[in-house]
C-alpha positions in Angstrom: 43.2 130.3 114.8 44.0 132.6 112.1 47.4 133.6 113.6 48.7 130.3 113.7 47.5 129.7 110.1 49.7 132.6 109.2 52.6 131.4 110.8 52.0 127.8 109.4 52.1 129.4 105.9 55.3 131.1 106.6 56.8 127.9 107.8 55.5 126.0 104.8 57.3 128.7 102.5 60.5 128.6 104.5 60.4 124.8 104.3 60.0 124.8 100.5 62.9 127.3 100.1 64.9 125.0 102.6 64.2 122.1 100.4 64.9 123.8 97.1 68.4 124.9 98.5 69.3 122.1 100.6 68.5 119.3 98.1 69.7 121.6 95.2 66.7 120.5 93.1 68.0 120.8 89.4 66.1 122.3 86.4 65.0 120.2 83.6 68.2 120.2 81.3 68.4 121.4 77.6 70.5 120.1 75.0 73.3 121.3 72.4 73.9 119.5 69.3 77.1 120.3 67.3 76.9 118.7 63.8 80.2 118.4 61.8 81.5 116.5 58.8 83.5 114.2 61.0 84.6 113.3 64.5 86.0 115.7 67.1 85.4 117.7 70.2 84.6 121.3 71.2 84.7 123.4 74.3 81.6 124.6 76.3 81.9 127.6 78.6 78.7 128.7 80.8 78.6 132.3 81.4 77.2 134.3 84.3 77.7 137.6 83.1 78.5 139.3 79.6 80.1 142.6 80.8 82.7 141.9 81.9 82.6 138.1 80.6 82.3 135.7 83.5 82.6 132.0 83.3 80.8 129.6 85.6 81.9 126.3 84.3 83.4 124.5 81.4 83.3 121.0 79.9 83.6 119.6 76.4 81.4 118.1 73.7 81.5 115.6 70.9 80.4 116.4 67.2 77.4 114.8 66.3 76.0 114.0 70.2 73.6 115.6 72.2 75.1 117.4 75.2 72.9 118.0 78.3 73.4 121.3 79.9 71.8 123.3 82.9 69.6 126.2 81.2 71.6 129.3 80.7 74.0 131.2 78.6 77.1 129.4 76.9 80.1 130.2 74.9 80.8 127.5 72.6 84.6 127.4 71.1 85.5 125.5 68.0 88.9 126.4 65.8 89.2 129.8 65.0 85.4 130.5 65.8 83.0 130.9 68.6 79.1 131.0 69.0 77.1 132.3 71.8 73.8 130.1 72.8 71.1 130.2 75.1 70.1 126.5 76.3 66.4 126.4 77.5 64.8 123.7 79.5 63.8 120.7 77.6 64.8 122.3 74.0 67.8 121.4 71.9 70.2 124.1 70.3 71.7 123.1 66.9 75.0 124.4 65.4 76.8 123.7 62.3 80.7 123.3 62.0 82.4 123.1 58.7 85.8 121.3 58.0 88.8 123.2 56.2 91.3 121.1 54.9 94.6 122.1 53.9 96.4 119.6 51.6 100.3 119.5 51.5 101.7 118.3 48.2 103.4 115.4 50.1 102.8 113.7 53.5 104.4 116.2 56.2 106.9 115.0 58.5 107.9 116.5 62.1 110.4 118.8 60.6 108.1 120.3 58.1 106.2 123.6 59.0 102.8 124.9 58.5 100.9 127.2 60.7 97.6 129.0 61.1 96.8 131.8 63.3 93.3 133.4 64.0 91.2 135.0 66.3 89.1 132.4 68.2 86.7 134.7 70.1 86.1 138.5 70.1 84.5 138.2 73.7 87.5 136.6 75.4 89.9 138.3 73.1 91.5 135.1 72.5 93.9 133.8 69.7 95.0 130.6 68.1 98.3 129.7 66.9 98.0 126.3 65.4 101.5 124.4 64.2 101.3 121.2 62.0 97.4 121.0 61.9 96.1 120.8 58.4 92.3 120.5 59.3 90.1 122.8 61.2 86.5 122.5 62.5 85.1 126.3 62.0 81.7 127.2 62.9 79.2 128.6 60.2 79.8 132.3 59.3 82.6 134.7 58.1 86.2 134.0 59.4 89.7 135.5 59.0 92.7 133.4 59.3 96.4 133.8 58.7 97.4 130.6 56.8 101.3 130.3 56.8 101.6 134.1 56.4 98.9 134.9 54.0 95.5 136.3 55.2 92.8 134.2 54.1 88.9 135.2 54.3 86.6 132.2 54.8 82.8 133.0 54.1 80.4 130.0 54.7 77.5 132.3 54.9 77.8 132.6 51.1 76.7 129.0 50.6 73.1 128.4 49.9 72.7 125.5 52.0 73.3 126.6 55.4 72.5 123.4 57.4 74.7 121.0 56.0 78.4 120.8 57.1 80.6 121.4 54.4 84.2 120.1 53.5 86.4 122.7 52.0 89.8 121.9 50.7 92.9 124.0 49.7 96.0 122.7 48.0 99.1 123.7 49.4 102.6 124.4 47.9 105.9 123.6 49.5 109.3 125.4 49.5 112.7 124.4 50.6 116.2 125.5 50.8 118.3 122.3 50.5 120.8 121.2 53.3 124.4 121.4 52.3 127.6 119.6 53.3 129.0 120.5 56.7 125.8 122.6 57.3 125.4 123.9 60.9 122.3 122.9 62.9 121.4 126.4 63.8 121.3 128.0 60.2 117.9 128.8 58.9 116.2 130.3 56.1 113.5 132.8 56.3 110.4 133.0 54.3 108.0 136.2 53.9 105.2 136.8 51.4 105.6 139.4 48.7 103.4 142.3 48.3 101.1 141.6 51.4 99.8 144.2 53.7 100.7 141.9 56.7 104.5 141.7 56.9 105.3 138.4 58.5 108.5 136.4 58.4 109.0 132.8 59.3 112.2 130.8 59.8 112.8 127.0 58.7 115.7 124.9 59.2 117.8 123.9 55.9 116.5 120.8 54.4 113.0 121.1 55.8 109.8 122.0 54.0 107.6 125.1 54.6 104.1 124.5 53.4 102.3 127.8 52.1 99.3 128.7 50.2 99.9 129.6 46.4 101.6 132.8 45.7 104.8 134.8 45.5 107.3 134.6 48.6 110.8 136.0 49.3 113.4 133.7 50.8 116.4 135.3 52.6 119.5 133.6 53.6 122.5 135.5 55.2 121.5 138.8 53.6 120.8 137.3 50.2 117.2 137.3 48.9 115.2 135.4 46.1 111.7 135.5 45.1 109.7 132.3 44.4 106.4 132.0 42.8 104.4 128.9 44.0 101.5 127.2 42.6 99.1 124.6 43.8 100.8 121.5 44.5 104.1 122.8 43.6 107.4 121.6 45.5 110.3 124.1 45.0 113.7 123.2 46.3 116.4 125.8 46.1 120.1 124.6 46.2 122.1 127.3 48.2 125.6 128.6 46.9 128.3 128.7 49.4 130.6 131.6 50.1 134.1 131.7 51.9 136.2 134.6 52.4 139.6 133.4 53.7 142.6 135.1 55.1 146.4 133.7 55.5 146.9 131.8 58.8 149.5 134.2 59.8 146.9 137.0 60.0 145.9 138.0 63.4 142.3 138.4 63.4 142.0 139.2 67.0 144.5 142.1 66.8 141.9 144.5 65.3 139.3 143.7 68.1 142.1 144.4 70.8 143.2 147.7 69.4 140.1 149.2 67.8 137.4 147.5 69.9 135.8 145.6 66.9 136.9 143.0 64.5 137.3 143.0 60.8 134.0 141.4 59.3 132.7 140.3 55.8 129.5 142.5 55.0 127.0 141.0 52.5 124.8 143.2 50.6 125.5 146.2 52.9 123.9 145.2 56.0 124.5 141.4 57.1 127.8 140.4 58.6 129.9 137.1 58.5 133.1 135.9 59.9 136.3 135.1 57.8 137.3 131.4 57.2 134.0 130.2 57.5 131.5 128.9 55.1 128.1 130.5 54.6 125.2 129.5 52.3 123.8 132.3 50.1 120.8 132.3 47.8 121.6 132.2 44.1 121.7 135.4 42.5 123.6 139.0 42.4 125.2 139.9 45.6 127.8 142.5 47.0 130.7 141.4 49.1 132.7 143.9 51.2 134.7 144.1 54.4 133.8 146.3 57.2 135.0 150.2 57.2 135.8 149.5 53.6 134.2 151.0 50.5 135.4 148.2 48.4 132.6 146.2 46.9 133.0 142.8 45.3 130.0 141.8 42.8 129.1 138.1 42.8 126.3 136.1 41.1 126.7 132.6 42.2 124.4 130.0 40.9 122.7 127.2 42.9 125.2 124.9 44.4 128.2 127.0 43.3 130.9 127.4 45.9 132.5 130.9 45.9 135.7 131.5 47.6 137.3 135.0 47.7 140.8 135.8 49.1 141.5 138.3 51.6 145.0 140.1 51.4 146.2 142.3 54.3 148.8 145.2 54.9 149.9 146.0 58.4 151.6 149.1 59.1 153.6 149.0 62.3 155.2 151.7 64.4 157.3 149.5 66.6 155.2 149.8 69.7 155.6 147.6 72.6 152.8 144.9 72.9 151.0 146.6 75.7 151.4 150.2 74.8 147.9 151.3 74.0 149.0 154.8 73.7 151.3 153.9 70.9 149.3 151.0 69.3 147.0 152.4 66.5 148.3 155.8 66.8 148.8 156.9 63.1 146.1 156.7 60.3 146.5 154.4 57.5 144.9 154.5 54.0 144.9 151.9 51.1 144.2 153.2 47.6 144.0 151.8 44.2 145.9 153.0 41.2 144.2 156.2 39.5 141.7 156.8 42.3 141.7 160.1 44.2 140.3 158.6 47.6 141.4 155.4 49.4 139.0 152.6 49.5 140.1 151.7 53.2 140.9 154.3 56.1 142.1 152.4 59.2 144.9 152.7 61.6 148.6 151.3 62.4 149.6 148.1 64.1 146.7 146.0 62.9 146.3 143.6 59.8 144.1 145.9 57.4 142.0 143.4 55.3 140.7 143.8 51.7 139.4 141.5 49.0 142.0 140.6 46.3 141.2 142.0 42.9 144.4 141.0 41.1 145.8 144.7 41.3 148.5 146.5 43.2 147.3 148.7 46.2 149.1 152.0 47.6 149.6 152.5 51.3 149.9 155.8 53.0 150.5 156.8 56.5 148.8 159.9 58.2 151.2 162.8 58.3 152.8 161.8 55.0 149.6 160.0 53.3 150.6 161.5 49.8 153.7 159.4 49.8 152.5 155.8 49.1 154.1 152.4 49.2 152.9 150.3 46.3 152.1 146.5 47.3 152.1 144.2 44.1 149.3 142.1 43.3 151.5 138.9 43.9 152.0 139.7 47.6 149.1 138.4 49.9 150.2 139.9 53.0 152.6 142.9 53.6 154.1 144.3 56.8 155.5 147.9 56.5 157.6 149.4 59.1 157.8 153.1 60.1 160.5 155.6 60.9 160.5 159.3 61.4 162.0 162.4 59.7 162.4 165.3 62.3 162.3 168.3 60.0 163.6 171.6 62.0 163.5 174.8 59.7 165.8 177.7 60.6 164.3 180.9 59.4 166.7 183.5 58.2 167.0 186.2 55.7 169.4 186.4 52.9 169.0 189.0 50.4 167.8 187.8 47.0 166.7 184.5 48.0 163.3 183.4 49.2 162.4 179.8 50.1 159.2 178.9 48.1 158.4 175.5 49.9 159.8 172.3 51.3 158.5 168.6 51.1 159.5 165.2 51.1 159.5 163.1 47.8 159.6 159.6 47.3 163.1 158.5 45.8 161.8 155.6 43.7 159.7 152.5 43.6 158.2 150.9 45.5 157.6 154.5 47.1 155.8 157.1 45.1 154.4 160.6 45.2 155.5 163.3 47.8 154.2 165.0 50.9 152.3 168.2 51.2 154.4 171.4 52.0 156.3 171.3 55.1 155.5 174.0 57.8 158.6 176.8 57.5 158.1 178.2 60.8 158.2 175.3 63.2 159.6 171.8 63.5 157.7 168.9 62.0 158.1 165.2 63.2 156.9 163.2 59.9 156.1 159.5 59.8 157.3 157.8 56.7 157.5 153.9 55.6 160.8 152.7 55.5 162.7 153.6 52.3 164.5 156.2 50.5 163.5 159.7 50.2 164.5 163.2 48.9 164.3 166.4 50.9 163.2 169.1 48.4 164.0 172.7 49.1 163.0 175.0 46.3 164.6 178.5 46.5 164.0 181.3 44.1 165.2 185.0 43.5 163.4 187.6 45.7 162.2 189.3 42.5 162.1 186.6 39.7 160.5 183.3 40.8 161.7 181.9 37.8 165.2 181.7 39.1 164.5 178.5 40.9 166.9 176.2 42.6 166.6 172.8 44.6 168.7 172.8 47.7 167.4 169.4 48.9 169.3 166.4 49.9 168.6 162.4 49.8 167.9 160.6 53.1 166.9 157.2 54.2 164.1 156.1 56.8 164.7 152.9 58.9 162.4 151.2 61.3 161.7 152.9 64.6 164.6 155.5 63.9 164.3 159.1 63.5 166.2 161.2 61.0 167.3 164.8 61.9 167.0 167.1 59.0 168.1 170.7 59.8 167.7 173.2 56.9 167.8 177.1 56.3 164.7 178.7 55.4 165.1 182.1 53.4 162.3 184.6 54.4 162.0 188.1 52.9 163.3 190.8 55.1 159.3 191.7 56.1 158.4 188.3 56.9 161.5 187.4 58.8 161.4 190.5 60.9 157.7 189.6 61.6 158.8 186.2 62.6 161.3 187.3 65.0 158.6 189.4 66.8 156.7 186.2 67.8 156.2 185.5 71.3 157.9 182.0 70.8 160.9 183.5 69.2 161.7 186.4 71.9 164.7 185.3 74.2 165.5 182.5 71.6 
């Protein structure tokens, strides 16, 4: 009978196991109670393993109520915080949640902005980005938040009473860049904290509030910057200034892009680009305005609400090219200078309108190949088109005893043309572009032994648009130089 008893015991054990598995007998539950200053909910995750973290189930709980849970390990998540608890049969675990309240200086609307970023749980490596929420339920302990754009360290452990839920309030400030007439919907201003280790920038629409912790902040709009210092409860409205840089309706702003590959643009504070003939908001205060590819800078210091309009002038040097001849269009360099300045403030090319901001003064235009001859454009002329012709200068070297050519150049015959070209090459022909007008061909000859005996053998000529003037002239070399010239390979057989 002993053998049957053994088999009977095994059968009983098997039956007991079968009953436990098949009927899924539940163990006695434990309870979780999270106490908070007010109503709200939190998340509960049952964990099966810590490394790596594995979740078995999830549910939510309500503050101030017992939540029945199967005994085991749990991760409990509130705002910007988490706690790990072990639930045991028949026992209750108690946690404390405190309330952080951020109080705006006036009731918030849907267009106003306030945000909080934080780490919610190191175990799950999860973060929260809360937008438009002004109250948080945070577990007891030490927590780090990014409120608006400013780091905030919260230490509830410093409180002597660790059992009572707390309500902690922080008063916010508000800043706004006001909307303006005919403002575009896609225009924003940017806010960033000053002297913070964390570099964060937020954008907000004009006319809407940004709620922030008290402190010093930088506002940015279209390359302009302004600092504001905000105190608790302060509401700061900044009225933008408006800037418009205008061109004449006759100026073809598409031509530079077709020939150069890039358009002319207005530059604010050496780094932000705007279009011509459009109105842009700026923050009040000092700023510099320029035009792309120009060293000209105009200083402005608009006040809040002020409208600043700058006038752009233009010069176009045309070579007379066909509209589609890209091998000709833009072929010559063009410079624009001010009186008394050594270097031009604009270096561009022909056949496009070259823009510069009016300063109420004349400018001087030069063409590559003869740039030291300049055409003066009066301050009263807003847009000027200059045509180009050519002088074909053909030297004829020869030797004449007692005569030596010192140099040859082209001089402007008089206003509005001024200056003279560099010395012309005396041994080969030069095709020189010149702005339409009257010139003098200057040819200085001196005695071979006495340079003080100098004579000008030049002549006057006129340049017309698109035409070429032939200028042949004798060049007198010393006997030695003339002999060396005749031996050059390009002269043999000539």
